[in-house]
N, C-alpha and C positions, 0 to 999 in steps of 0.2 A: 504494500500500500504506500503510495506517495503522499508526502506531506506538503502542503502548499507553502510557498516561500513569499514573504513580503519583500518585493524587490527594492522598495524605497528604503526599508530598514537595512537590508543587506548592503545597499550602496553606501549608506552612512557608516555602517560598520567597517566596510572596506576603506573608506576615507580615513577614519580614525586610526585603523591599523597602519595604513601607509604613512600617516603623520608621525606615529611613534617609531616607525622603522627608519625614517629619513635620518634622524640624528645618529642612529647606530652606525651609519657609514663613517662617521667621524671616529677614528680609532681611539682617540683619547677619551671620548664619552663611553665607549663600550668597555674599555679596560679599566676605567676609573683610576688613572695615574695620579690624580690630585689627592692630596693628603687630607684636606678639610672639606666638609660639606659645602662651605661657602664658595671655595674656589671651583668645586665641581659644578655647582649651580651657575656660577658665572660663565663657565665654559659652555654649559648647555644653552644659556642665553645667547652667547656669541654664535654658536652653531645654528640656533634657530633663526637668528637674524640673517646669517649667511644664506640659509635655505630660502628665506622669504625674499631676499634681494635677488637671488638666482631666479626664482619663479616669477618675480615681477619684471625682470629684464628680458625674459623669453616670451 
């Protein structure tokens, strides 16, 4: 028996998953080289800004 899929919810879920996977391409974020939580979060911010700028320029 097949279960129906709400395509709108699935599209939003896919969008959220892709947003979380983008920063993982930055090796420093994935491996957590930073010693403090503050410096880690700052690098996550920098990576997020870099991703936004990239997508706005294309």
